[in-house]
VEXVOKE-982763 format. One record per atom (N, C-alpha, C): residue in one letter; z, x, y; residue number from 1. Coordinates in steps of 0.2 Angstrom, whole numbers, plus 5000, padded with zeros to 4 digits. Example, Ala and Ser with C-alpha at 12.3 -4.5 7.8 and 13.67 -1.06 7.14 Angstrom:
{"A"; {5039; 5066; 4972}; 1}
{"A"; {5039; 5062; 4978}; 1}
{"A"; {5039; 5066; 4984}; 1}
{"S"; {5035; 5064; 4989}; 2}
{"S"; {5036; 5068; 4995}; 2}
{"S"; {5039; 5064; 5000}; 2}
! end
This chain:
{"X"; {4937; 4995; 4942}; 1}
{"X"; {4935; 4997; 4948}; 1}
{"X"; {4941; 4997; 4953}; 1}
{"X"; {4943; 5002; 4956}; 2}
{"X"; {4949; 5003; 4961}; 2}
{"X"; {4947; 5000; 4967}; 2}
{"X"; {4950; 4995; 4970}; 3}
{"X"; {4949; 4992; 4977}; 3}
{"X"; {4956; 4992; 4981}; 3}
{"X"; {4955; 4994; 4987}; 4}
{"X"; {4960; 4993; 4992}; 4}
{"X"; {4957; 4990; 4998}; 4}
{"X"; {4959; 4983; 5000}; 5}
{"X"; {4955; 4980; 5005}; 5}
{"X"; {4960; 4978; 5010}; 5}
{"X"; {4960; 4981; 5016}; 6}
{"X"; {4964; 4979; 5022}; 6}
{"X"; {4962; 4973; 5025}; 6}
{"X"; {4967; 4970; 5029}; 7}
{"X"; {4965; 4964; 5033}; 7}
{"X"; {4971; 4963; 5038}; 7}
{"X"; {4969; 4960; 5043}; 8}
{"X"; {4974; 4958; 5048}; 8}
{"X"; {4974; 4962; 5055}; 8}
{"X"; {4969; 4966; 5055}; 9}
{"X"; {4968; 4970; 5062}; 9}
{"X"; {4965; 4965; 5067}; 9}
{"X"; {4965; 4968; 5073}; 10}
{"X"; {4962; 4964; 5078}; 10}
{"X"; {4964; 4967; 5085}; 10}
{"X"; {4963; 4963; 5090}; 11}
{"X"; {4965; 4965; 5097}; 11}
{"X"; {4972; 4961; 5099}; 11}
{"X"; {4976; 4965; 5102}; 12}
{"X"; {4983; 4962; 5104}; 12}
{"X"; {4985; 4965; 5110}; 12}
{"X"; {4989; 4961; 5114}; 13}
{"X"; {4991; 4964; 5120}; 13}
{"X"; {4997; 4968; 5119}; 13}
{"X"; {4999; 4973; 5124}; 14}
{"X"; {5005; 4977; 5123}; 14}
{"X"; {5011; 4972; 5122}; 14}
{"X"; {5016; 4974; 5118}; 15}
{"X"; {5022; 4970; 5116}; 15}
{"X"; {5021; 4965; 5111}; 15}
{"X"; {5015; 4964; 5109}; 16}
{"X"; {5013; 4959; 5104}; 16}
{"X"; {5014; 4962; 5096}; 16}
{"X"; {5012; 4957; 5092}; 17}
{"X"; {5013; 4959; 5085}; 17}
{"X"; {5007; 4958; 5081}; 17}
{"X"; {5006; 4962; 5076}; 18}
{"X"; {5001; 4960; 5071}; 18}
{"X"; {5004; 4962; 5064}; 18}
{"X"; {5001; 4959; 5059}; 19}
{"X"; {5003; 4960; 5052}; 19}
{"X"; {4997; 4962; 5048}; 19}
{"X"; {4997; 4969; 5046}; 20}
{"X"; {4992; 4971; 5041}; 20}
{"X"; {4993; 4970; 5034}; 20}
{"X"; {4989; 4968; 5030}; 21}
{"X"; {4989; 4967; 5023}; 21}
{"X"; {4984; 4972; 5019}; 21}
{"X"; {4986; 4974; 5013}; 22}
{"X"; {4982; 4977; 5009}; 22}
{"X"; {4982; 4975; 5002}; 22}
{"X"; {4976; 4972; 5000}; 23}
{"X"; {4976; 4969; 4993}; 23}
{"X"; {4974; 4975; 4988}; 23}
{"X"; {4977; 4976; 4983}; 24}
{"X"; {4975; 4982; 4978}; 24}
{"X"; {4973; 4979; 4971}; 24}
{"X"; {4968; 4982; 4968}; 25}
{"X"; {4966; 4980; 4961}; 25}
{"X"; {4963; 4986; 4958}; 25}
{"X"; {4963; 4986; 4951}; 26}
{"X"; {4960; 4991; 4947}; 26}
{"X"; {4964; 4997; 4945}; 26}
{"X"; {4971; 4997; 4947}; 27}
{"X"; {4975; 5002; 4945}; 27}
{"X"; {4982; 4999; 4944}; 27}
{"X"; {4987; 5003; 4941}; 28}
{"X"; {4994; 5001; 4940}; 28}
{"X"; {4997; 5001; 4946}; 28}
{"X"; {4997; 4996; 4950}; 29}
{"X"; {5000; 4995; 4957}; 29}
{"X"; {5007; 4998; 4958}; 29}
{"X"; {5011; 4996; 4953}; 30}
{"X"; {5018; 4997; 4954}; 30}
{"X"; {5020; 5005; 4953}; 30}
{"X"; {5015; 5008; 4950}; 31}
{"X"; {5016; 5015; 4948}; 31}
{"X"; {5014; 5020; 4954}; 31}
{"X"; {5011; 5017; 4960}; 32}
{"X"; {5009; 5020; 4965}; 32}
{"X"; {5013; 5019; 4971}; 32}
{"X"; {5015; 5025; 4975}; 33}
{"X"; {5018; 5024; 4982}; 33}
{"X"; {5012; 5022; 4986}; 33}
{"X"; {5013; 5018; 4990}; 34}
{"X"; {5008; 5015; 4995}; 34}
{"X"; {5010; 5017; 5002}; 34}
{"X"; {5005; 5018; 5006}; 35}
{"X"; {5006; 5021; 5013}; 35}
{"X"; {5001; 5017; 5017}; 35}
{"X"; {5003; 5018; 5024}; 36}
{"X"; {4998; 5016; 5029}; 36}
{"X"; {4997; 5022; 5033}; 36}
{"X"; {4991; 5024; 5034}; 37}
{"X"; {4989; 5029; 5039}; 37}
{"X"; {4985; 5026; 5045}; 37}
{"X"; {4984; 5030; 5050}; 38}
{"X"; {4980; 5028; 5055}; 38}
{"X"; {4977; 5034; 5058}; 38}
{"X"; {4971; 5032; 5061}; 39}
{"X"; {4967; 5038; 5065}; 39}
{"X"; {4965; 5035; 5071}; 39}
{"X"; {4967; 5038; 5077}; 40}
{"X"; {4964; 5036; 5083}; 40}
{"X"; {4958; 5040; 5085}; 40}
{"X"; {4954; 5038; 5090}; 41}
{"X"; {4948; 5042; 5092}; 41}
{"X"; {4950; 5049; 5094}; 41}
{"X"; {4946; 5054; 5091}; 42}
{"X"; {4948; 5061; 5093}; 42}
{"X"; {4954; 5064; 5090}; 42}
{"X"; {4957; 5060; 5086}; 43}
{"X"; {4964; 5063; 5083}; 43}
{"X"; {4963; 5063; 5075}; 43}
{"X"; {4968; 5067; 5072}; 44}
{"X"; {4968; 5067; 5065}; 44}
{"X"; {4971; 5061; 5062}; 44}
{"X"; {4970; 5060; 5056}; 45}
{"X"; {4973; 5054; 5053}; 45}
{"X"; {4980; 5056; 5052}; 45}
{"X"; {4985; 5051; 5053}; 46}
{"X"; {4992; 5053; 5052}; 46}
{"X"; {4995; 5047; 5048}; 46}
{"X"; {5001; 5049; 5045}; 47}
{"X"; {5005; 5045; 5041}; 47}
{"X"; {5009; 5040; 5045}; 47}
{"X"; {5009; 5034; 5044}; 48}
{"X"; {5013; 5029; 5048}; 48}
{"X"; {5019; 5027; 5044}; 48}
{"X"; {5018; 5025; 5038}; 49}
{"X"; {5023; 5023; 5034}; 49}
{"X"; {5022; 5023; 5026}; 49}
{"X"; {5027; 5024; 5022}; 50}
{"X"; {5026; 5025; 5015}; 50}
{"X"; {5031; 5021; 5012}; 50}
{"X"; {5030; 5018; 5006}; 51}
{"X"; {5034; 5014; 5002}; 51}
{"X"; {5034; 5016; 4994}; 51}
{"X"; {5039; 5017; 4991}; 52}
{"X"; {5039; 5020; 4984}; 52}
{"X"; {5036; 5014; 4980}; 52}
{"X"; {5035; 5015; 4973}; 53}
{"X"; {5032; 5011; 4969}; 53}
{"X"; {5037; 5005; 4968}; 53}
{"X"; {5043; 5006; 4968}; 54}
{"X"; {5048; 5000; 4967}; 54}
{"X"; {5049; 4997; 4973}; 54}
{"X"; {5048; 5000; 4979}; 55}
{"X"; {5049; 4997; 4985}; 55}
{"X"; {5056; 4999; 4988}; 55}
{"X"; {5060; 5003; 4984}; 56}
{"X"; {5067; 5005; 4985}; 56}
{"X"; {5067; 5010; 4991}; 56}
{"X"; {5062; 5014; 4992}; 57}
{"X"; {5062; 5019; 4997}; 57}
{"X"; {5056; 5018; 5002}; 57}
{"X"; {5058; 5019; 5008}; 58}
{"X"; {5053; 5019; 5013}; 58}
{"X"; {5054; 5025; 5018}; 58}
{"X"; {5048; 5027; 5021}; 59}
{"X"; {5049; 5032; 5026}; 59}
{"X"; {5044; 5031; 5032}; 59}
{"X"; {5045; 5033; 5038}; 60}
{"X"; {5041; 5031; 5044}; 60}
{"X"; {5040; 5037; 5048}; 60}
{"X"; {5034; 5037; 5051}; 61}
{"X"; {5033; 5042; 5057}; 61}
{"X"; {5038; 5040; 5063}; 61}
{"X"; {5041; 5045; 5066}; 62}
{"X"; {5045; 5044; 5072}; 62}
{"X"; {5043; 5039; 5077}; 62}
{"X"; {5036; 5039; 5078}; 63}
{"X"; {5033; 5035; 5083}; 63}
{"X"; {5033; 5027; 5082}; 63}
{"X"; {5034; 5025; 5075}; 64}
{"X"; {5034; 5018; 5073}; 64}
{"X"; {5041; 5016; 5070}; 64}
{"X"; {5045; 5021; 5070}; 65}
{"X"; {5052; 5019; 5066}; 65}
{"X"; {5055; 5014; 5070}; 65}
{"X"; {5057; 5008; 5066}; 66}
{"X"; {5061; 5002; 5070}; 66}
{"X"; {5056; 4997; 5072}; 66}
{"X"; {5049; 4999; 5072}; 67}
{"X"; {5045; 4994; 5075}; 67}
{"X"; {5040; 4991; 5069}; 67}
{"X"; {5038; 4995; 5064}; 68}
{"X"; {5033; 4994; 5059}; 68}
{"X"; {5036; 4994; 5052}; 68}
{"X"; {5040; 4989; 5050}; 69}
{"X"; {5042; 4989; 5043}; 69}
{"X"; {5037; 4988; 5038}; 69}
{"X"; {5037; 4992; 5033}; 70}
{"X"; {5032; 4992; 5027}; 70}
{"X"; {5036; 4988; 5021}; 70}
{"X"; {5031; 4984; 5018}; 71}
{"X"; {5034; 4980; 5012}; 71}
{"X"; {5029; 4980; 5007}; 71}
{"X"; {5031; 4978; 5001}; 72}
{"X"; {5026; 4977; 4995}; 72}
{"X"; {5028; 4972; 4991}; 72}
{"X"; {5023; 4969; 4987}; 73}
{"X"; {5024; 4964; 4983}; 73}
{"X"; {5021; 4966; 4976}; 73}
{"X"; {5024; 4968; 4971}; 74}
{"X"; {5022; 4971; 4965}; 74}
{"X"; {5019; 4965; 4960}; 74}
{"X"; {5020; 4959; 4962}; 75}
{"X"; {5017; 4954; 4958}; 75}
{"X"; {5010; 4952; 4961}; 75}
{"X"; {5010; 4952; 4967}; 76}
{"X"; {5003; 4950; 4970}; 76}
{"X"; {4999; 4957; 4971}; 76}
{"X"; {5002; 4962; 4970}; 77}
{"X"; {4998; 4969; 4971}; 77}
{"X"; {4996; 4969; 4979}; 77}
{"X"; {5001; 4968; 4983}; 78}
{"X"; {4999; 4969; 4990}; 78}
{"X"; {5005; 4973; 4993}; 78}
{"X"; {5002; 4977; 4999}; 79}
{"X"; {5007; 4980; 5003}; 79}
{"X"; {5005; 4978; 5010}; 79}
{"X"; {5011; 4978; 5014}; 80}
{"X"; {5010; 4975; 5021}; 80}
{"X"; {5013; 4979; 5026}; 80}
{"X"; {5011; 4979; 5032}; 81}
{"X"; {5014; 4983; 5038}; 81}
{"X"; {5014; 4978; 5043}; 81}
{"X"; {5021; 4976; 5045}; 82}
{"X"; {5022; 4972; 5051}; 82}
{"X"; {5023; 4976; 5057}; 82}
{"X"; {5018; 4975; 5061}; 83}
{"X"; {5018; 4979; 5068}; 83}
{"X"; {5021; 4975; 5073}; 83}
{"X"; {5026; 4977; 5076}; 84}
{"X"; {5030; 4974; 5082}; 84}
{"X"; {5030; 4978; 5088}; 84}
{"X"; {5031; 4975; 5093}; 85}
{"X"; {5031; 4979; 5100}; 85}
{"X"; {5026; 4984; 5100}; 85}
{"X"; {5020; 4982; 5100}; 86}
{"X"; {5014; 4986; 5099}; 86}
{"X"; {5013; 4989; 5107}; 86}
{"X"; {5010; 4996; 5106}; 87}
{"X"; {5009; 4999; 5112}; 87}
{"X"; {5002; 5001; 5112}; 87}
{"X"; {4999; 5003; 5118}; 88}
{"X"; {4992; 5005; 5118}; 88}
{"X"; {4991; 5011; 5114}; 88}
{"X"; {4996; 5016; 5113}; 89}
{"X"; {4995; 5021; 5109}; 89}
{"X"; {4995; 5020; 5102}; 89}
{"X"; {4996; 5014; 5100}; 90}
{"X"; {4996; 5012; 5093}; 90}
{"X"; {4988; 5010; 5091}; 90}
{"X"; {4984; 5010; 5096}; 91}
{"X"; {4977; 5009; 5095}; 91}
{"X"; {4974; 5014; 5090}; 91}
{"X"; {4971; 5012; 5084}; 92}
{"X"; {4968; 5016; 5079}; 92}
{"X"; {4965; 5012; 5074}; 92}
{"X"; {4961; 5015; 5069}; 93}
{"X"; {4960; 5012; 5063}; 93}
{"X"; {4965; 5014; 5058}; 93}
{"X"; {4967; 5008; 5055}; 94}
{"X"; {4973; 5009; 5050}; 94}
{"X"; {4970; 5008; 5043}; 94}
{"X"; {4973; 5013; 5039}; 95}
{"X"; {4970; 5013; 5032}; 95}
{"X"; {4976; 5013; 5027}; 95}
{"X"; {4975; 5009; 5022}; 96}
{"X"; {4979; 5008; 5016}; 96}
{"X"; {4978; 5014; 5011}; 96}
{"X"; {4983; 5016; 5008}; 97}
{"X"; {4982; 5022; 5003}; 97}
{"X"; {4987; 5021; 4998}; 97}
{"X"; {4985; 5023; 4992}; 98}
{"X"; {4989; 5023; 4986}; 98}
{"X"; {4989; 5029; 4982}; 98}
{"X"; {4995; 5032; 4981}; 99}
{"X"; {4995; 5039; 4978}; 99}
{"X"; {4999; 5039; 4972}; 99}
{"X"; {4996; 5041; 4966}; 100}
{"X"; {4999; 5041; 4960}; 100}
{"X"; {5000; 5049; 4958}; 100}
{"X"; {5001; 5050; 4952}; 101}
{"X"; {5002; 5056; 4949}; 101}
{"X"; {4996; 5060; 4949}; 101}
{"X"; {4990; 5057; 4948}; 102}
{"X"; {4984; 5061; 4948}; 102}
{"X"; {4979; 5059; 4953}; 102}
{"X"; {4979; 5053; 4956}; 103}
{"X"; {4974; 5050; 4960}; 103}
{"X"; {4977; 5048; 4967}; 103}
{"X"; {4973; 5048; 4972}; 104}
{"X"; {4975; 5045; 4978}; 104}
{"X"; {4969; 5040; 4980}; 104}
{"X"; {4970; 5034; 4982}; 105}
{"X"; {4965; 5029; 4984}; 105}
{"X"; {4965; 5027; 4991}; 105}
{"X"; {4960; 5026; 4994}; 106}
{"X"; {4960; 5024; 5001}; 106}
{"X"; {4956; 5017; 5002}; 106}
{"X"; {4958; 5013; 5007}; 107}
{"X"; {4954; 5007; 5009}; 107}
{"X"; {4949; 5009; 5014}; 107}
{"X"; {4945; 5004; 5016}; 108}
{"X"; {4940; 5006; 5021}; 108}
{"X"; {4943; 5006; 5028}; 108}
{"X"; {4948; 5003; 5030}; 109}
{"X"; {4952; 5003; 5036}; 109}
{"X"; {4950; 4997; 5040}; 109}
{"X"; {4955; 4996; 5044}; 110}
{"X"; {4955; 4990; 5049}; 110}
{"X"; {4957; 4992; 5056}; 110}
{"X"; {4953; 4990; 5061}; 111}
{"X"; {4954; 4992; 5068}; 111}
{"X"; {4960; 4988; 5071}; 111}
{"X"; {4964; 4991; 5074}; 112}
{"X"; {4970; 4988; 5078}; 112}
{"X"; {4969; 4991; 5085}; 112}
{"X"; {4968; 4986; 5090}; 113}
{"X"; {4967; 4988; 5097}; 113}
{"X"; {4973; 4985; 5101}; 113}
{"X"; {4976; 4989; 5105}; 114}
{"X"; {4982; 4986; 5109}; 114}
{"X"; {4980; 4987; 5116}; 114}
{"X"; {4978; 4982; 5120}; 115}
{"X"; {4976; 4982; 5127}; 115}
{"X"; {4977; 4976; 5131}; 115}
{"X"; {4978; 4977; 5137}; 116}
{"X"; {4979; 4971; 5141}; 116}
{"X"; {4973; 4969; 5144}; 116}
! end
């Protein structure tokens, strides 16, 4: 059974930091590119960051470049998103996703709220 379970969301003040984690199971984790997406109220889901199966390549949305490094641990089957210098516009539900050759998997999402 495939599972992607996100954790680490919450309420933080502008300028603060949060670290999101996603624990994966039920598939060959290292064969999947892993991504973080987010969806704000009334907006479409957007790609935040993606990391290749080996971890050697990453890509970021312009809005988070330099603030949200993505990383993965292929031993622990986990992917993380370190969110720094958070802004109110980063408020959204954040989803972990795994994309392989044939399948794409999604987590249930975790809420991140940035407000003073």
